[in-house]
C-alpha positions as CSV (number, residue, x, y, z in Angstrom):
1,X,-20.8,-69.4,47.5
2,X,-22.1,-70.3,50.7
3,X,-20.1,-70.1,54.1
4,X,-21.8,-73.4,55.9
5,X,-19.2,-73.3,58.8
6,X,-18.0,-72.3,60.6
7,X,-14.8,-72.9,60.1
8,X,-14.4,-72.4,56.6
9,X,-15.6,-68.9,57.8
10,X,-13.0,-68.3,59.5
11,X,-10.0,-69.8,57.2
12,X,-12.0,-66.7,54.7
13,X,-11.2,-64.2,57.6
14,X,-7.6,-65.6,58.1
15,X,-7.3,-64.8,54.5
16,X,-9.1,-61.5,53.9
17,X,-12.1,-62.4,52.6
18,X,-14.0,-60.5,55.1
19,X,-12.3,-56.9,55.4
20,X,-12.0,-55.3,59.7
21,X,-11.6,-57.9,61.5
22,X,-9.7,-58.6,65.4
23,X,-6.7,-61.3,64.3
24,X,-8.1,-64.5,64.9
25,X,-5.8,-67.4,65.4
26,X,-7.5,-71.2,64.5
27,X,-4.7,-72.8,67.4
28,X,-3.6,-72.5,71.4
29,X,-0.3,-72.3,69.3
30,X,-0.8,-69.1,68.0
31,X,-2.4,-67.3,70.4
32,X,0.3,-68.3,72.9
33,X,3.3,-66.7,70.1
34,X,1.2,-63.6,69.2
35,X,1.7,-60.1,71.2
36,X,-1.7,-59.4,72.2
37,X,-2.2,-58.5,75.3
38,X,-6.1,-60.0,76.2
39,X,-7.3,-63.2,74.2
40,X,-11.1,-64.2,74.0
41,X,-12.1,-67.9,72.6
42,X,-15.0,-68.4,71.1
43,X,-16.1,-72.1,69.6
44,X,-16.3,-73.4,65.8
45,X,-19.2,-75.3,66.7
46,X,-22.8,-73.5,66.5
47,X,-24.5,-71.9,69.6
48,X,-21.8,-73.9,71.4
49,X,-22.0,-71.8,74.9
50,X,-17.8,-71.0,75.1
51,X,-17.5,-67.2,76.3
52,X,-14.6,-66.4,77.5
53,X,-13.3,-62.7,76.3
54,X,-10.4,-60.0,77.9
55,X,-8.3,-63.5,79.1
56,X,-5.1,-61.8,80.3
57,X,-3.0,-64.4,76.6
58,X,-0.4,-65.3,80.0
59,X,-3.7,-67.2,82.3
60,X,-5.2,-68.0,79.4
61,X,-4.4,-71.4,79.4
62,X,-5.3,-72.0,82.3
63,X,-8.7,-69.9,81.9
64,X,-9.1,-72.5,79.9
65,X,-8.2,-76.1,81.7
66,X,-10.8,-73.9,84.1
67,X,-13.0,-73.6,81.7
68,X,-13.1,-77.7,80.5
69,X,-11.7,-76.3,77.4
70,X,-8.2,-77.1,77.1
71,X,-7.8,-79.9,74.8
72,X,-10.4,-78.7,73.0
73,X,-9.6,-79.3,68.9
74,X,-13.0,-77.1,68.2
75,X,-12.2,-73.2,69.4
76,X,-11.3,-69.9,68.3
77,X,-8.8,-67.2,69.3
78,X,-9.6,-63.2,69.0
79,X,-7.2,-60.4,69.8
80,X,-9.4,-58.4,72.1
81,X,-9.1,-55.2,73.7
82,X,-10.1,-54.4,77.0
83,X,-11.0,-50.8,76.9
84,X,-13.1,-51.7,73.1
85,X,-16.5,-52.4,75.5
86,X,-16.4,-48.7,76.0
87,X,-16.1,-47.0,72.8
88,X,-18.6,-49.9,70.9
89,X,-21.8,-47.7,69.4
90,X,-23.7,-50.2,67.6
91,X,-23.6,-54.2,66.7
92,X,-25.5,-57.1,65.6
93,X,-27.0,-58.7,62.4
94,X,-28.0,-57.8,59.6
95,X,-29.6,-59.8,55.8
96,X,-31.4,-59.9,52.7
97,X,-34.2,-61.7,52.2
98,X,-37.5,-61.2,50.2
99,X,-38.1,-58.0,52.1
100,X,-35.6,-56.8,52.2
101,X,-32.5,-55.3,55.3
102,X,-33.4,-57.2,58.3
103,X,-31.4,-55.7,61.3
104,X,-30.5,-57.4,64.9
105,X,-28.9,-54.9,67.0
106,X,-28.5,-53.7,70.5
107,X,-26.6,-50.8,71.6
108,X,-25.3,-52.2,74.5
109,X,-21.8,-52.0,75.9
110,X,-20.7,-55.6,76.1
111,X,-19.9,-58.3,73.8
112,X,-22.9,-59.3,71.1
113,X,-24.1,-62.9,73.0
114,X,-24.7,-60.9,76.5
115,X,-26.3,-56.9,74.6
116,X,-28.2,-59.0,72.8
117,X,-29.4,-60.7,76.4
118,X,-29.7,-56.4,77.5
119,X,-30.7,-55.3,74.9
120,X,-32.6,-56.8,72.3
121,X,-33.9,-54.6,68.5
122,X,-35.8,-55.7,65.0
123,X,-35.5,-53.1,62.5
124,X,-36.4,-54.0,58.9
125,X,-36.6,-52.8,55.8
126,X,-35.7,-48.5,55.2
127,X,-36.1,-48.6,59.0
128,X,-32.8,-51.5,59.4
129,X,-31.2,-49.2,56.1
130,X,-31.9,-45.8,58.2
131,X,-30.2,-46.6,61.7
132,X,-27.2,-48.5,60.2
133,X,-26.6,-45.1,57.5
134,X,-27.4,-43.5,60.6
135,X,-24.6,-45.5,63.3
136,X,-23.0,-47.3,61.0
137,X,-19.5,-44.9,59.7
138,X,-20.3,-45.1,55.6
139,X,-17.3,-47.3,54.3
140,X,-18.7,-50.0,57.4
141,X,-22.1,-49.5,55.8
142,X,-20.6,-49.6,51.8
143,X,-18.4,-52.9,53.3
144,X,-21.5,-53.9,55.2
145,X,-23.8,-54.3,51.7
146,X,-20.9,-55.2,49.6
147,X,-20.8,-58.4,51.2
148,X,-24.3,-59.4,51.6
149,X,-24.2,-59.4,47.4
150,X,-21.0,-61.3,47.3
151,X,-21.5,-63.7,50.3
152,X,-25.7,-64.5,48.0
153,X,-27.2,-62.8,51.7
154,X,-25.2,-64.4,54.4
155,X,-25.7,-63.0,57.9
156,X,-22.4,-60.2,58.7
157,X,-22.8,-60.0,62.6
158,X,-20.5,-56.6,63.2
159,X,-19.8,-54.2,65.4
160,X,-18.9,-50.5,64.7
161,X,-16.7,-48.4,66.9
162,X,-16.0,-44.0,68.3
163,X,-12.4,-45.7,67.8
164,X,-10.7,-47.2,64.5
165,X,-10.0,-50.7,65.4
166,X,-8.2,-54.7,64.2
167,X,-6.8,-55.2,61.5
168,X,-7.6,-52.5,59.0
169,X,-8.0,-50.0,61.8
170,X,-11.5,-49.1,60.9
171,X,-14.7,-48.1,62.7
172,X,-16.7,-51.2,62.6
173,X,-15.2,-54.2,62.6
174,X,-17.0,-58.2,61.1
175,X,-17.1,-60.9,63.1
176,X,-19.0,-63.5,61.2
177,X,-20.3,-63.7,57.2
178,X,-22.8,-67.4,57.6
179,X,-25.2,-69.2,56.1
180,X,-25.3,-71.6,59.1
């Protein structure tokens, strides 16, 4: 199965297709009705630079208005935990091609877009596999490989933390699974 757009990907995520994820809502009202103390906002449009992280739920509407995005229908809302940043071990995007694994990654303790601006590393083949096995928990490595197989070699975006996080309380959290 190919995942061709963000809306499809987030709908699949919402029904548990990708394993351990952060609680996510497709509407502002649903996010505001949650008990998540902090929320992040991302766009469903590829390469849209919406970057709102760690916004207190009660401040979200005001922050969105000041960012000029209040009322947009192409946004996704996720629970975030301000303390998670310090617990990051490694994060990145992994895929498989004819050459084997390709792993774009970072050790910077920041949201992925920011982390790649600070520390953008690349590994392929056996080096990529060894990095994954060294820095990602064994269950996380197994899940990444399963996603690469099940969805015909998508790009899988993930972060591994020192402590369990997400809906399944595991160390490795899946952010995206995509072909777009």
